[in-house]
N, C-alpha and C positions, 0 to 999 in steps of 0.2 A: 458368640458363635459366628457373627457376621464378619469378624476380622480374622477368622481362623481358617477359612477355606478360599481357594482361588477358582474362579469361574471363567471358562472360555466359551464365547458365543460365536457360532459359525452360521452365517446367513448371507446368501448372495444378493438379496434385495436390500438396497441401501436404506430405505425408509424403515423397513422392518428391523434391520440390524440396529439402527439408531434408537428405535422405539424400545427394543429389548434392553439395550444398553442403559437407557434412561431409567427404565422400570427397575432393573436389577441393581444398577449402580447406586440407587438411593438407599438400598438396604445392605449391600455388600461392598466392601472397600477394595477388593482385589478382583477386578473384572477386566478381561481381555477380549478383544473382538477380532474376527477375521472374516473376509469376504469370500473366501473359497477354502477348499480342503488343503490345497498346497500351503497356503499362508498359515492355516490352522496347525498343520503338522510341524511347521517350523517353530511356531510359538510353543507348541506342546513339548518339543524337544528342549527348548531353551528355558522355559519356566516351569515351576512346580505347579501343575494344574490338578485340581481335585475333581472338578465337575465340568463336563462338556455338554453344552446345549446346542444341538445342530439341526439344521434343515436337512431333509433327506435328499431331495432333488436339487442338484447344483451342477453347473457346467463343469466339465472334466470329471473329476472323481466325485462320486455321490457320497452322501453323509455316512451311510452304513459301512461302505468300504473304508472310509477314513476312520471310523470308530474301530473297525477290526484291526487296523494298523496301529492305532493308539493303544489298544489292549495288549498287543504284542510288546509294546514298549513299557507300559505300566499295567499289569494284569488287574489291579484293584481300582482302576478308574471308574468313576460313576458317570453315567450318561443319560441324557434326556433328548429324545428326538421329536422333531416337529415335521408335519407334512400337511399339505392341502388335499392330499389324496388318501382317502380312508379305506382303500381297497385292501383285501386280506393279504396280498403279497408282501407289501411293505410292513404291515403289522406283524405278520408271522416271522419275517426276517429280523425285525427289531426284537421280538420276544426271544428268538434264537440267539441273538447277541447278549441277551440278559440286561437290557436297558432298564433304568430306573423308572422311566415314564414315557409315554407316547401321547403327544398333544396334537390335536387337529387344528389346522388353520381355517378361518381366522381365529386366533386364540383369545381367550379372556384373560385379563390381567391377573385375576384372582387365581385362576387355574395354574398359571405360570408360577406365581409366588408359592402356591401350595405345593406344587411339584418340587420346586427348588428347596423349600424348607424341609421337606421329607428327606430328600437326598442329603441336604446339609447336616441334618441330625444324625444320619447314618455315618456320614464321613467323620464328624466330631466323635461319635461313639467308637469308630475304628481307631481314630488318632489316640484317644484316651486308652483304649485297650493295648495299642501298640506301646504307648509310653509306659504303661503299667508292666507290660511284659519285659520292656528293656530295663526298667528300674529293678524288677525282680531278678532278671539275669545278671545285672550289675552287682546286685546285692549278694546273689549266690556266688558270683565270681570272687567278690571281695572277701566273703566269709571262707570260701575254699582257700584262697591265698593266705588268709590270716591263720587258718588251721594249719596249713602247710608250713608257714613261718614259725608258728608256735611249736609244732612237732619237731621241726628241724632244730630250733633253738634248744629245746629240752634234750634233743638227742645229743647235741654238741655238749651242753652242760653235763648231762648224765655221763657221757663218755669221759670228759675231762675231769670231773669231780671224782669219779670212780678210782682213777690212778692215785691221787694223793691220799684219799681215804684209805685205800687198800694198803698203801705204803705205811701210813700211820698205824693201822691195825696190826700189820705183820711185824713191824719193828718194835712196837710196844709189847707185843706178845713175846718176841724174842728177848727183850729186855727183862721182862718179868721172869721168864723161864731160865735165863742164863745170867742173871744179874750177879750172883755170888761168884760165878767163875770168870767174870770180865774184869779187866783193869780199867783205871779211870779213862784212859785214852779211847778204849773201845766204847765205853759208855758215852763219852763225849761225842764221838762220831755218830752213834745212833740217835742221840738227842738232837744233834744238828739236822740229821735227815728228817726226823719227826717235826722239828720246828719248821724246816723249809717246806715240807709238805703240808703243814697246817696253814702257813701263810698262803700257800698256793690255793688251798681249798677255800680259804676266807675271800681271796680275791675273786675266785669264780662265783661265789655266792653273792658278793657285792655286785658283780656283773649282772647276775640274775635279778636281783632286786632293782637295779638301775633300769634294766631292759623293761621290767614289769611296769615301772613308773612311766616310761616313755610310751608304751603301748596303751596304757589306760588314760594317758593325758593328765596324770596327776603330778608330773614333774614340774617344779617351779621354773618359770621363764621370766627373768628380770633383766631386761636389756638396759644398758647404761653406756656412757662414754667410757671407752677402754683404750688405754695406750698399749697397743699390741706389742710394741717393742719392749716395753718394760716386762710384760708378761713372758715374752720369749726369753729375755735375759734371766728372769727369775727361774724359769723352768730349766734353763741350761745349767744354772747353778745347782738346782735341786737334784739333777741327774748327773752331777759331776763325778760321783763315785763310780758310775757305770761306764762313762766314756773315758774317764782317765785310766780305769783299770785296763782298757783295751788300747790305750795310747792313741785314741782317735783325735784328729785335729778338728776343731770346731771353727768354721769361718763364718763370722756374723758381724755386720756393721749396722748398729741400731740407728734408726732415723728418728727425728724429733716430732714429725707431723703426722705420723700414721696412727691416727685415732679411728677406732671402729665403734659402731653402735651395736653392742651384742651382750649376751649374758656372760659375765666374767668366768663363772664356774665351768659353763659349757666350753668356752674358748680354751680354758686350761686343759679340760679333758681331751678335746680335739688335738691340741698341739702335743700334749704329753704322750698320747697314744702314738701319733705319727713319729715324734722324736725318738721314743723308745724303740719303735720298730726299726728306725734308721740305725740306731746304736746296735741293736740285736743282730742285724744282718750285714753290718760293716765289719770287715776283718781288722785285726790288730794293725795299727799304724795307717788306717784308712782315713778318709776325710768326709765330713758332713758339712754342707754349705747351706746356710739359712738365709732366706731373702724375704723382706717384706716391702711391698711396693704398691702404688696406686696403679690400677689397670689402665693401659693406654686406650683401650677401646671404650672403657666405661669408668670415668673418674669417680663414680659413686661407690665403687667397691675397692677394697684393699685385698691383695692377694698375698698369701704366705706360702712359701715353697720350702720343702725340706728335701735337698738333694744329697744323696749318699753315693759312695764309690763301693757299694756292697756287692752281694752275690747276684742281684737282679731277680727278675720274676719271669716265668714263661709267658709268652705272648697270648697263649690260650687261656691263661688264668687271669690276666689283668682285667678284662671286661667284667668279670664277676667278683672282683674283690670286695665290693660293698654290698653283695647280695647274701642274705641269710640262706637262700636255697643252695648256694655253692660256697661252702665254708672251707677255708684253707688255713692250715696251721703248720708251720715249719719250724724246725729247730734252728736256733741262731748259730753264728759262726763260733761262739764259745759254749755251745750246748744249751743255750737259753731256750726255754719252752714257752708256749703261749696257747691260748684257746682259739684265737682267730676272731674273738668277739670285738676287739678294740675298734676295728675298722667299721663295724656295723654301728657302734655308738657314734663314731665320727660322722658317719653319713646321716644318722638320725638328728644329731645336734646341728649339723650344718643346715639341713633341710628346714628344721624348726625356725632358724634364724634368716631364712630367705637367701642362703648362700649357695655355693656350688663347690663340690670336691671331686678331684680327679687323680688318676695315677698314670705315670708313664714309666716304662722300664725296658732295659736292655739286659737280657740274660748274660751274667758274667761281668757287666759293666756298671751296674748300679740302678737306682730308682729315684724317681722324683714324685713326691706326694705334695699336692697343693690344694689349698682351699681359700675361697674368697668370701668375705662377709662385708655387709654394708658399711661404708665410711660414715663416720659421725658428721652430722650436718654442721 
């Protein structure tokens, strides 16, 4: 308790001020002194003071007027007053101010300590109550945000799962009812639609399970030394059927020394989502430029950027791209669909690894998504 409160002693008599400072300073570590009300107010405004012990009669501004001014600055300030004059006027004025104690001079050391300990205990109790209140408010806020995030996420998943499942149900019913009247080509077309919708539903359910792992902290995090350039090259090859179909030009020059310390699977998920988005929103014969580089301002991080010449994003949307509260899902330049969940996973996985992710875009001119992760030591 002795190191949790700050005490300001105000006394115009130098010997008395020194005596009080010695007595109180032996027990409490944060003690300030002032020889008049003007100095005391200056200290009070500059320091975090919990308890003021003041003489009443002082040259210039008296102690009670000073305490009134202090209470206007900090309403919950605790106060003890001292006076050699025990007449009713000062006593009643002190009571009216709501002081913690009133000590008559010449004071006894034990009385001073007893009055301070009583006030100090009240101050600590108030501090603990305030901390508990703040922790409760923070907990309630986090719980409310978590529920909002959960509700929003399930709203997104529910909406996006409904479409492929409904498609599967309706086309399978059509196939069963009209099978005998259909030729092989019609049957094949319906089966392709059902297959495409099934894969879409599976992907969404995988997203749901992945998100649940992240939120419960059960997802495995295994950082290791990773050559980010090799990872990028592998993912470019893996998605070649997508960008070759749209005749997109991929510009990338791998570097030999760009090693990061990160979870390999998470890095693949981050890059794959951002790269597939770039392909999705880049028109035929467009360009995607990939860059991996050590950051100039911070050599301890490696930054990976995916620049596309696609359709771009509205400036109103960009700040909320990585927030579950504001989910955005658009159709790609070749009719590609998505749930908008990929960017949320990217943000989660980058944060887990102590990195940073950001987006820049010009509507109609393209977008740049970049993320930075710790460089391998």
